[in-house]
C-alpha positions in Angstrom: 0.0 -0.1 0.0 2.9 2.3 0.5 3.7 1.8 -3.3 1.0 3.9 -4.2 2.2 7.0 -1.9 5.4 6.4 -3.7 4.1 6.6 -7.5 1.3 8.8 -7.1 3.4 12.0 -7.6 4.3 10.4 -11.0 0.5 9.6 -11.7 -0.2 13.1 -10.9 2.0 14.6 -13.6 -0.3 12.9 -16.1 -3.7 14.3 -17.5 -6.1 13.1 -14.8 -8.6 10.9 -17.2 -5.4 9.3 -18.7 -4.2 8.5 -15.1 -7.9 6.7 -14.5 -7.5 4.6 -16.8 -3.9 3.5 -16.6 -4.6 2.7 -12.8 -7.2 0.7 -13.3 -5.7 -1.0 -16.2 -2.5 -1.6 -14.0 -4.8 -2.9 -11.2 -6.2 -5.3 -13.4 -2.7 -6.6 -14.4 -1.7 -6.6 -10.8 -4.6 -8.9 -10.2 -4.1 -11.3 -12.7 -0.6 -11.8 -11.5 -1.8 -12.2 -7.9 0.3 -9.1 -6.8 -3.3 -7.4 -5.2 -3.1 -10.3 -2.5 0.2 -8.9 -1.4 -1.7 -6.1 0.0 -2.8 -8.4 3.2 -5.8 -9.2 5.4 -8.6 -6.5 5.9 -8.6 -5.6 9.5 -11.5 -7.2 11.4 -14.8 -5.5 10.4 -18.6 -6.7 11.6 -20.6 -7.4 8.5 -23.6 -5.6 8.2 -27.3 -6.3 7.5 -28.5 -3.5 4.8 -31.4 -3.8 2.7 -31.9 -7.3 3.4 -28.4 -8.3 2.3 -25.4 -9.0 4.2 -22.1 -7.0 3.6 -18.8 -8.4 4.7 -18.1 -5.1 5.8 -19.3 -1.4 5.3 -16.8 0.1 3.2 -18.1 0.2 -0.7 -16.7 1.4 -3.7 -19.1 4.5 -4.9 -20.2 4.4 -8.9 -18.3 6.2 -11.3 -14.6 4.7 -10.8 -15.6 1.8 -12.9 -18.7 3.0 -15.1 -18.6 -0.2 -17.1 -18.0 -2.9 -14.5 -14.7 -3.8 -16.5 -12.5 -4.0 -13.2 -15.2 -5.4 -11.1 -12.4 -8.6 -9.9 -9.4 -6.3 -9.4 -11.2 -3.7 -7.2 -13.1 -6.4 -5.3 -9.6 -8.0 -4.5 -8.7 -4.5 -2.7 -11.1 -5.2 0.4 -14.4 -3.6 -0.2 -17.4 -5.0 1.5 -19.1 -4.3 -1.9 -19.0 -2.7 -5.3 -21.2 -0.2 -7.2 -20.5 0.4 -11.1 -21.9 2.8 -13.3 -23.7 5.1 -14.0 -24.9 3.0 -16.9 -27.3 4.3 -19.8 -29.7 2.7 -22.1 -27.3 3.3 -25.1 -23.9 4.1 -25.3 -22.9 7.4 -25.0 -19.6 9.4 -25.1 -20.1 12.0 -22.7 -18.8 15.3 -22.5 -15.5 16.5 -24.5 -12.5 16.3 -23.0 -10.7 17.8 -20.6 -13.4 16.8 -18.1 -11.5 15.8 -15.1 -9.6 18.0 -12.8 -7.6 17.6 -9.5 -7.5 20.2 -6.7 -4.8 18.7 -4.9 -4.3 21.3 -2.5 -8.0 20.5 -1.1 -7.9 16.8 -2.0 -10.9 17.6 -4.4 -11.9 16.4 -7.6 -14.2 18.3 -10.4 -15.7 16.1 -13.1 -18.1 16.9 -16.0 -17.8 13.0 -17.6 -21.6 13.3 -18.3 -22.7 9.5 -18.1 -20.0 8.3 -20.7 -20.4 4.7 -20.9 -20.4 1.9 -23.2 -24.2 1.0 -22.3 -26.3 -1.2 -20.5 -25.6 -4.5 -22.6 -21.8 -4.1 -22.6 -22.0 -3.5 -18.6 -23.7 -6.8 -18.3 -21.5 -8.5 -20.7 -18.8 -7.4 -18.5 -20.6 -8.6 -15.1 -21.0 -11.9 -16.5 -17.4 -12.3 -17.1 -16.6 -11.5 -13.8 -15.6 -13.9 -10.9 -17.1 -11.7 -8.2 -19.5 -13.1 -6.3 -20.1 -10.5 -3.4 -22.5 -7.4 -3.3 -22.6 -5.8 -6.5 -24.5 -2.5 -7.1 -25.4 -1.3 -10.7 -25.8 2.7 -10.9 -28.4 3.5 -13.9 -29.1 6.7 -15.5 -30.6 8.1 -18.8 -29.4 8.9 -22.2 -28.1 12.7 -22.6 -30.6 13.0 -25.6 -33.9 11.6 -23.9 -35.9 14.6 -22.8 -36.4 15.1 -19.6 -40.1 14.1 -19.7 -39.0 10.7 -21.1 -36.7 10.0 -18.7 -38.2 7.3 -16.5 -38.3 5.4 -19.7 -34.7 5.2 -19.9 -34.6 4.1 -16.0 -37.0 1.4 -16.5 -35.1 0.1 -19.8 -32.1 -0.2 -17.5 -33.9 -1.5 -14.7 -35.1 -4.3 -16.5 -31.9 -5.5 -18.0 -29.7 -5.0 -15.0 -32.1 -6.6 -12.4 -30.9 -10.2 -12.7 -27.2 -9.6 -12.5 -27.5 -7.1 -9.5 -27.3 -7.3 -5.6 -28.9 -3.8 -5.6 -29.7 -1.0 -7.9 -28.9 2.2 -7.8 -31.1 5.3 -9.5 -29.1 8.2 -10.1 -31.2 11.4 -10.6 -28.3 13.5 -9.0 -25.4 14.0 -11.2 -24.9 18.0 -12.2 -23.4 16.8 -15.7 -26.4 15.7 -17.3 -28.5 18.5 -18.2 -32.0 19.2 -16.5 -31.5 15.7 -14.2 -31.4 16.7 -11.0 -35.1 18.4 -12.1 -36.4 14.4 -11.2 -35.6 15.3 -7.7 -38.4 17.5 -7.5 -41.5 16.2 -5.7 -44.0 15.7 -8.8 -41.2 14.1 -11.0 -39.8 12.1 -8.4 -43.4 11.0 -7.4 -44.0 9.5 -11.0 -40.4 7.8 -11.3 -40.4 6.1 -8.1 -44.0 4.8 -8.6 -43.0 3.7 -12.2 -39.9 1.7 -10.7 -41.6 0.1 -7.8 -44.1 -1.5 -10.0 -41.4 -2.6 -12.4 -39.6 -3.8 -9.6 -42.7 -5.9 -8.2 -43.0 -7.5 -11.6 -39.1 -8.2 -12.0 -39.2 -9.8 -8.5 -42.1 -12.3 -9.5 -40.3 -12.9 -13.0 -37.0 -13.6 -11.5 -38.3 -15.1 -8.1 -35.7 -12.7 -6.4 -36.2 -9.4 -4.8 -33.6 -6.6 -5.6 -33.3 -3.5 -3.5 -33.8 0.0 -5.0 -31.6 2.7 -3.8 -31.9 6.3 -5.0 -28.7 8.8 -5.2 -29.3 12.4 -4.0 -27.3 15.3 -4.5 -25.6 17.2 -1.6 -27.2 20.7 -2.8 -30.7 20.3 -1.6 -32.6 22.8 0.8 -33.5 21.3 4.0 -37.7 21.2 2.8 -36.6 19.4 -0.6 -34.7 16.9 1.8 -37.7 16.7 3.7 -40.0 16.1 0.6 -37.7 13.3 -0.8 -37.5 11.5 2.7 -41.7 11.4 2.6 -41.5 10.3 -1.0 -39.0 7.4 -0.2 -41.0 6.1 3.0 -44.4 6.5 0.7 -43.2 4.4 -2.1 -41.0 2.1 0.0 -37.8 2.6 -1.5 -35.2 0.2 -0.2 -32.2 2.8 0.5 -30.9 6.2 -0.2 -27.3 7.3 -1.2 -26.1 10.3 -0.2 -24.6 12.2 -1.8 -23.5 12.7 -5.2 -21.0 16.0 -6.0 -21.8 19.2 -5.2 -22.1 22.7 -7.7 -20.7 24.4 -4.9 -16.7 25.9 -4.5 -16.8 26.4 -1.3 -13.4 25.2 0.4 -11.5 25.4 -3.0 -12.4 29.4 -3.8 -9.1 30.6 -5.9 -7.6 27.0 -6.1 -6.2 26.0 -9.8 -9.1 23.9 -11.4 -11.8 25.5 -9.2 -13.0 27.5 -11.9 -14.0 24.4 -14.2 -17.4 23.3 -14.5 -18.9 20.3 -13.2 -19.1 18.4 -9.9 -16.7 18.7 -7.2 -16.1 15.7 -4.9 -13.5 15.1 -2.2 -12.7 16.4 1.1 -14.6 20.0 0.0 -17.9 18.2 0.0 -17.4 16.0 3.3 -19.4 18.4 5.5 -22.5 19.0 3.0 -23.0 15.3 2.4 -22.5 14.7 6.1 -25.2 17.4 6.7 -27.7 15.9 4.2 -27.2 12.6 5.9 -28.1 14.0 9.6 -31.3 15.7 8.1 -32.1 12.4 6.1 -31.8 10.2 9.2 -34.3 12.8 11.3 -36.7 12.9 8.6 -36.7 9.0 7.8 -36.7 8.0 11.5 -35.2 4.7 10.7 -37.8 4.2 7.8 -34.7 3.2 5.4 -31.3 3.2 5.7 -28.8 5.7 4.3 -25.5 5.2 2.4 -23.0 7.7 3.3 -20.7 9.0 0.4 -18.8 12.1 -0.2 -15.4 13.5 1.3 -14.2 10.4 3.1 -10.3 10.6 3.0 -9.6 9.4 6.3 -10.9 6.8 8.8 -12.9 9.2 11.1 -14.6 10.8 7.9 -16.4 7.3 7.6 -16.9 7.3 11.3 -18.3 10.7 10.8 -21.1 9.2 8.1 -22.4 6.2 10.3 -22.7 8.7 13.2 -24.6 10.8 11.4 -27.2 8.1 10.5 -25.6 6.1 7.8 -25.5 2.6 7.9 -22.6 2.1 5.3 -19.9 4.1 3.4 -18.6 4.3 -0.1 -15.4 5.9 -1.6 -14.3 7.5 -4.6 -12.2 10.5 -4.5 -10.4 9.4 -1.4 -8.8 6.5 -3.1 -7.4 8.8 -5.8 -5.7 10.4 -3.1 -4.9 7.8 -0.6 -5.0 4.7 -2.3 -6.1 0.9 -1.2 -4.7 2.2 2.4 -8.1 4.2 3.0 -10.4 1.2 2.6 -8.1 -0.4 5.4 -8.4 2.5 7.6 -11.8 3.1 7.3 -12.8 -0.5 7.7 -10.6 -0.2 11.1 -12.0 2.9 12.0 -15.5 1.3 11.8 -14.8 -1.6 13.5 
């Protein structure tokens, strides 16, 4: 794990997105050579029962790192308690123009404006079927950029029906800031219609496959308290299985004046930690235990994971912290949570 600390300065000299792909391909090679086994055992960490699933440990990989599910086995070998892949859309799409990924090392932050670049749901399913991993796998679904927002539900239903048999749980991403108008789906009327359609399809698919696959909703950190209360009420009313808080933020609080801070896109990493935790805390109060919360956003140290659990989350996910800390963060978070 110290190796990552040594090579990170070299990786950070390269374009951020190029480094992203090089790192994942290198991890695949290390896994195939058996080198990831040298990372050692994970610390003792109690399993968690969430959404009717048994998570071997509460530290998961957030969606976005492996959009096409092409690196599942290698990532799982790092010790995650669960893996979430995607966001995937019905049809392949290139995403936004390059460059679209920017580091802010001074603040341990990252700005991205990927725009759901992915190879499409069929390609993701093929990758999932090839993977040997049999642990808990979340599949994160979205809409194509050129699907009108009033027809977004159709895209989510296409993806849900295709991934259902292959997922331990499905995450509905309505909170990326990089797909035009997507966050409008968090509004009360639009969300009511989407959740109703998803739950109806879930019931039909459960009968068809003789398997109940939980559905989680991923929300933004840039919500007003009244919006959070409304979302919580709808989650309970429609019996969603979990909520993931949060996605990236449009705020630039904490990175003002730093290189790359003026780039458009969603900000993740340490600068979003407090906003994410505040949303978790408000959700926990509004939900009052009706459904679990998965906390993500700004976890760069073990104590940050503890903060999310103390605020009301049942599980946590990592992404940007891995870019700055490497695999050591997984162990540190797991050890802190015990």
